[in-house]
C-alpha positions, 0 to 999 in steps of 0.5 A: 500499499503506497503511503498515500494511501494508508494516510487516506485510511488513517485518517477515515479511521480518526475521522470515524473514531472521531464520529464514533465518540461524538455520538457516545458523547451525545448520547452521554457516556462519561470520558471515562467508562465504566466497564457495563458500558464498555460490555454494552458497547463491544457485547463483551462480557465481564471475565473477557474484560477482564483477562483482556485487563489480565494479557493484553490480548485486546490492546484494549486501553484502560486505567486504574483510579484508586486503588480498586475501580477500573475505567476505560478512555472513551477514544481508546475504547470507540478507536477498538470498535472501529479498528475490529475486522469486519468480515462479510461471511463466517467462512471469510472470518474462519480463516483468519484463525 
């Protein structure tokens, strides 16, 4: 891929992230999301998110507030959602494994 096409893809992705952030803020989501917000937005379960924090497997950014509170930055969650790979068939998805 040429550098101009890569730059165009990055610009499109950045615009998609900004658009999603705007939509979520309009819907009342805070800048730092609680786990239940992330579960609702991504469809991931609590245990999946907890394991992802331990392993870093999902590359979903999070912050620790105090000794126990975990929050997910809205911009990081939006980038994660926009960056998810899209498939048009289960066959296509199976070939990714």
